[in-house]
C-alpha positions as CSV (number, residue, x, y, z in Angstrom):
1,M,74.4,147.5,102.6
2,T,71.0,148.2,101.0
3,L,69.7,147.3,97.5
4,E,67.0,149.8,96.3
5,C,64.9,149.5,93.2
6,S,63.1,152.8,92.6
7,R,60.3,153.0,90.0
8,L,62.0,150.1,88.2
9,E,60.3,149.3,84.8
10,R,60.8,147.0,81.9
11,R,58.5,146.9,78.9
12,Y,57.9,144.0,76.5
13,D,55.5,143.6,73.6
14,D,53.0,141.6,75.8
15,F,54.1,142.4,79.3
16,T,55.1,145.3,81.4
17,F,57.1,145.0,84.6
18,G,56.7,147.8,87.0
19,P,57.1,150.4,88.0
20,V,58.3,148.6,91.1
21,D,59.7,150.1,94.3
22,L,61.5,147.6,96.5
23,T,64.1,148.0,99.2
24,V,66.1,145.0,100.3
25,E,68.1,145.4,103.5
26,P,70.6,142.8,104.7
27,G,68.8,139.5,105.1
28,V,66.7,137.5,102.8
29,T,63.7,138.9,100.9
30,A,61.8,136.0,99.3
31,V,60.1,137.0,96.1
32,L,56.9,135.0,95.3
33,G,54.4,135.2,92.5
34,P,52.7,133.0,89.8
35,S,54.4,132.2,86.5
36,G,54.7,135.3,84.4
37,S,54.5,137.7,87.3
38,G,57.9,139.2,86.8
39,K,60.2,137.4,89.2
40,S,62.8,136.5,86.7
41,T,62.6,140.0,85.2
42,L,63.4,141.5,88.5
43,L,66.5,139.3,88.9
44,S,67.6,140.1,85.3
45,L,67.3,143.8,85.8
46,V,69.3,143.8,89.1
47,A,72.0,141.4,87.7
48,G,72.3,143.6,84.5
49,F,71.3,140.9,82.0
50,E,68.6,143.3,80.7
51,P,68.5,147.1,80.8
52,P,65.6,148.8,82.5
53,D,63.3,151.1,80.5
54,G,62.8,153.3,83.6
55,G,63.8,153.8,87.2
56,T,67.0,153.2,89.0
57,I,68.8,150.4,90.9
58,T,71.2,151.5,93.7
59,V,73.4,149.7,96.2
60,D,74.1,151.9,99.3
61,G,73.0,154.9,97.2
62,A,75.4,154.2,94.3
63,R,73.6,153.6,91.0
64,I,74.5,150.2,89.4
65,D,71.8,150.1,86.6
66,Q,74.1,151.7,84.1
67,R,77.0,149.4,84.8
68,P,77.7,146.1,83.0
69,P,77.0,142.9,85.0
70,E,80.6,142.2,85.9
71,D,80.9,145.6,87.6
72,R,77.8,145.4,89.8
73,S,79.2,143.2,92.6
74,V,76.0,141.1,92.3
75,G,76.3,137.3,92.8
76,M,73.8,135.0,91.1
77,V,72.8,131.4,91.7
78,F,70.9,130.1,88.7
79,Q,68.0,127.6,88.7
80,N,70.1,125.1,86.7
81,Y,73.3,126.1,88.7
82,A,75.2,126.9,85.4
83,L,78.4,125.2,86.5
84,F,81.1,125.0,83.9
85,P,81.1,121.3,83.0
86,H,84.7,121.3,81.7
87,L,86.1,122.6,84.9
88,S,86.5,120.9,88.3
89,V,84.6,122.2,91.3
90,R,87.7,124.0,92.5
91,E,88.2,125.5,89.1
92,N,84.6,126.7,89.0
93,L,85.2,128.5,92.3
94,E,88.5,129.9,91.1
95,F,86.7,131.4,88.1
96,G,84.8,133.8,90.4
97,A,87.1,134.2,93.4
98,V,88.3,137.7,94.2
99,K,90.1,137.1,97.5
100,A,92.9,134.8,98.4
101,G,91.8,132.1,100.7
102,S,88.1,132.6,100.0
103,I,87.7,129.2,98.2
104,D,88.9,127.2,101.2
105,S,86.9,129.2,103.7
106,T,83.7,129.1,101.6
107,A,84.2,125.4,100.9
108,Q,84.4,124.8,104.7
109,L,81.4,127.0,105.3
110,L,79.3,125.0,102.8
111,E,80.8,121.7,103.6
112,I,82.0,121.0,100.1
113,E,85.7,120.4,100.8
114,P,85.5,116.8,99.7
115,L,84.0,117.9,96.4
116,L,86.7,120.3,95.2
117,D,88.4,117.9,92.9
118,R,85.2,116.4,91.5
119,D,83.8,116.9,88.0
120,P,80.5,118.9,88.1
121,K,78.8,116.1,86.1
122,T,79.3,113.7,89.0
123,L,77.6,115.9,91.6
124,S,74.1,115.2,93.0
125,G,71.5,118.0,92.8
126,G,72.1,119.0,96.4
127,E,75.9,119.0,95.9
128,A,75.6,121.1,92.7
129,Q,73.4,123.6,94.5
130,R,76.0,124.1,97.2
131,V,78.8,124.5,94.7
132,A,76.8,127.1,92.7
133,L,76.2,129.0,95.9
134,A,79.9,128.8,96.8
135,R,80.9,130.1,93.4
136,A,78.6,133.1,93.9
137,L,79.9,133.8,97.4
138,V,83.6,133.6,96.5
139,S,83.1,136.7,94.3
140,D,82.4,138.6,97.5
141,P,79.2,140.1,96.2
142,S,77.4,143.2,97.7
143,V,74.1,141.6,96.7
144,L,73.2,138.0,96.2
145,L,70.4,136.8,93.9
146,L,69.0,133.2,93.9
147,D,66.6,132.0,91.1
148,E,64.6,129.1,92.5
149,P,67.8,127.3,93.6
150,L,65.9,124.3,95.1
151,S,63.2,123.8,92.5
152,S,64.9,120.9,90.6
153,L,65.6,118.8,93.7
154,D,63.4,116.1,95.2
155,A,61.1,117.1,98.0
156,P,63.0,115.5,100.9
157,I,66.3,117.1,99.8
158,R,64.5,120.4,99.2
159,R,63.1,120.4,102.8
160,R,66.5,119.7,104.3
161,L,68.4,122.2,102.2
162,R,66.1,125.1,102.7
163,V,66.8,124.9,106.4
164,E,70.5,124.8,105.8
165,L,70.2,127.6,103.2
166,R,68.4,129.7,105.8
167,D,71.3,129.4,108.3
168,I,73.9,130.2,105.6
169,L,72.2,133.2,104.1
170,A,71.4,134.6,107.6
171,D,75.1,135.0,108.3
172,L,76.0,136.9,105.1
173,D,74.9,140.3,106.2
174,I,74.1,141.4,102.6
175,P,70.9,141.9,100.7
176,V,69.7,138.6,99.4
177,V,66.8,138.3,96.8
178,Y,65.5,134.7,96.8
179,V,63.0,133.9,94.1
180,T,60.8,130.9,94.6
181,H,57.3,129.6,93.7
182,D,57.1,127.6,97.0
183,Q,55.2,129.5,99.7
184,E,56.6,127.2,102.5
185,E,60.1,127.6,101.2
186,A,59.7,131.3,101.2
187,A,58.4,131.3,104.8
188,V,61.4,129.2,106.0
189,V,64.2,130.9,104.1
190,G,62.9,134.5,104.0
191,D,63.0,137.3,106.6
192,R,60.6,139.3,104.3
193,L,58.3,138.5,101.5
194,A,57.6,140.4,98.3
195,V,54.6,139.2,96.2
196,L,54.5,140.0,92.5
197,A,51.4,139.8,90.2
198,D,51.2,141.0,86.6
199,G,54.5,142.8,86.9
200,R,53.5,144.7,90.0
201,L,54.5,144.5,93.6
202,V,51.2,143.8,95.4
203,R,52.4,143.0,99.0
204,E,55.7,143.3,100.8
205,G,56.7,143.0,104.5
206,P,58.0,140.7,107.2
207,V,57.1,137.0,106.6
208,E,54.7,136.7,109.5
209,S,53.0,140.0,108.7
210,V,52.3,139.1,105.1
211,F,50.9,135.6,106.0
212,E,48.8,137.0,108.8
213,R,47.6,140.1,107.0
214,P,47.7,139.4,103.2
215,E,45.7,142.6,102.4
216,S,44.2,141.3,99.2
217,A,42.2,138.2,98.2
218,F,44.8,137.4,95.5
219,V,47.7,137.4,98.0
220,A,45.7,135.4,100.5
221,A,44.8,132.7,98.0
222,F,48.3,132.6,96.5
223,L,49.8,132.1,100.0
224,G,47.6,129.1,100.4
225,I,44.8,130.6,102.6
226,E,42.0,128.4,101.2
227,N,39.1,130.2,102.8
228,V,38.9,133.4,100.8
229,H,35.4,134.7,100.0
230,P,33.7,138.0,98.9
231,A,32.0,139.8,101.7
232,T,30.0,142.9,102.5
233,V,30.0,145.1,105.6
234,R,26.9,144.9,107.8
235,T,27.9,147.0,110.9
236,E,31.0,148.5,112.4
237,S,31.6,149.2,116.1
238,R,34.4,149.3,118.7
239,N,34.0,145.5,119.0
240,G,34.8,144.9,115.4
241,T,33.2,144.6,112.0
242,V,30.3,142.4,111.2
243,V,30.5,141.1,107.6
244,A,28.2,138.9,105.6
245,V,29.6,136.1,103.5
246,D,26.8,134.9,101.2
247,G,24.3,135.8,104.0
248,T,26.4,134.2,106.8
249,E,27.5,136.8,109.3
250,L,31.0,136.8,110.8
251,L,32.6,139.1,113.4
252,A,36.0,140.4,112.4
253,A,38.3,142.2,114.8
254,G,39.8,144.6,112.2
255,E,38.5,147.5,110.2
256,P,37.5,147.0,106.5
257,P,39.7,148.3,103.8
258,D,38.5,150.7,101.1
259,G,36.9,149.1,98.0
260,D,35.3,145.7,97.5
261,L,35.8,143.4,100.4
262,A,36.8,139.8,100.9
263,V,37.5,137.7,104.0
264,A,40.4,135.4,104.4
265,I,40.5,132.7,107.1
266,H,43.5,130.4,107.7
267,P,42.5,126.8,107.9
268,E,44.6,126.5,111.0
269,S,42.5,129.2,112.7
270,I,39.4,127.1,112.7
271,S,38.6,124.8,115.6
272,L,36.0,122.0,115.6
273,N,33.8,120.7,118.3
274,G,35.3,122.5,121.3
275,Q,39.0,122.6,120.5
276,S,40.8,125.1,122.6
277,R,42.3,127.0,119.7
278,T,40.0,130.0,119.9
279,T,39.5,132.5,122.7
280,G,36.8,135.0,123.6
281,D,33.6,135.4,121.6
282,S,34.2,133.2,118.6
283,N,32.1,132.9,115.5
284,S,30.3,129.6,115.7
285,L,29.1,127.9,112.6
286,D,27.0,124.7,112.1
287,C,28.7,122.6,109.5
288,T,28.6,119.1,108.0
289,V,31.7,117.1,107.3
290,S,32.2,116.6,103.6
291,R,35.6,115.0,103.5
292,V,38.5,114.2,105.8
293,L,42.0,114.1,104.3
294,T,44.6,112.8,106.8
295,Q,48.3,113.9,106.4
296,H,51.4,112.9,108.2
297,T,51.0,115.3,111.2
298,D,47.6,116.8,110.8
299,A,44.4,116.5,108.7
300,T,42.4,118.7,106.4
301,V,38.6,118.7,106.9
302,L,36.3,120.0,104.2
303,L,33.1,121.4,105.6
304,D,29.7,122.2,104.1
305,W,28.7,125.5,105.8
306,P,26.2,128.2,105.2
307,G,28.6,130.2,103.1
308,P,29.9,129.5,99.6
309,D,32.0,126.5,98.5
310,Y,33.7,124.6,101.3
311,L,35.1,125.8,104.6
312,T,38.6,124.2,105.0
313,A,39.9,123.4,108.4
314,T,43.3,122.0,109.4
315,V,43.0,120.0,112.6
316,D,44.9,117.5,114.8
317,R,44.8,113.9,113.5
318,Q,43.2,112.8,116.8
319,I,40.3,115.3,116.2
320,A,40.0,114.2,112.6
321,G,39.9,110.6,113.6
322,Q,36.6,111.3,115.5
323,L,35.0,112.8,112.4
324,R,33.0,110.9,109.7
325,V,31.6,112.1,106.4
326,G,28.1,113.4,107.1
327,D,28.7,114.2,110.7
328,T,27.5,117.6,111.9
329,C,30.0,119.7,113.9
330,Q,30.5,123.2,115.1
331,A,33.3,125.3,113.6
332,S,34.6,128.2,115.8
333,I,36.6,131.1,114.4
334,A,38.0,133.9,116.6
335,P,37.2,137.4,115.3
336,D,41.0,138.2,115.0
337,A,41.3,135.2,112.7
338,V,38.8,136.7,110.2
339,H,41.0,138.9,108.1
340,L,39.4,141.6,106.0
341,T,41.1,142.2,102.7
342,R,40.5,143.8,99.3
343,Q,39.0,141.7,96.6
344,D,41.4,143.1,94.0
345,R,45.2,142.6,93.9
């Protein structure tokens, strides 16, 4: 089963979505993007709530963009769950069920059997999320859409449920489009990422590939890579590319893309004072500790360095405990951790 959006477009007075080409295979494609980037528009077009102004939507080669929503075999889990308040949980599921026995089997899968006789108004946020997902699944959809299903939940519940959601969605064997604004949630739940900006698809690929090689400064910054700076090429050789960031030279392992250049460095890729995180000929930078922010399992260190702004490093709490504001230290960055990206989107 494959969902394919080809040259999909929707035009509004002040915003144009597309044209977007996106193929969603069985598994979870997490769609990320800032507010107003077109995430909800994408879901509305696939679900049939809005008509496209151009392009096609197909499922296994059959066009669905000209069908009404009820004939598309597309399940939808809304951000506010949209449960019918005058019906019990079981009656909510019966409303969408298409197969005999699907309610009991789905309730068992999602562990909501004790909730079937409850009123939706009595459910917690986590329980309502499970019921909304169950109602979508009992319709036996060919495609499943989820619109920020965890955004209204408290952080501890959100962290627990995204792992459970990952396991449930992985077993469906249908295309799943999972819209979220949370990069960490997307990385946990998704097999692939699709990043939207200004109505355009600017990066798409396996989760690890997108995080490791964002390909543009916008995508890098949006994914939380805090060290993103404009750069210029000094030299290229078989050993890599030497770039200058505000006069500071860095060796990068890759080749520069066409157009204006930026570098992106994951905070986790920076080691301080001889940590064993880097290998080979690392870039070594003399820095001064500006601030140390300790978290539960690690720490963020803001460093004054020869380049612009701060250099942000994520280090072990034990290493951070040895640092004081004003200390001088050496930051090491392996060439393969200096990612060369476009400055544009």
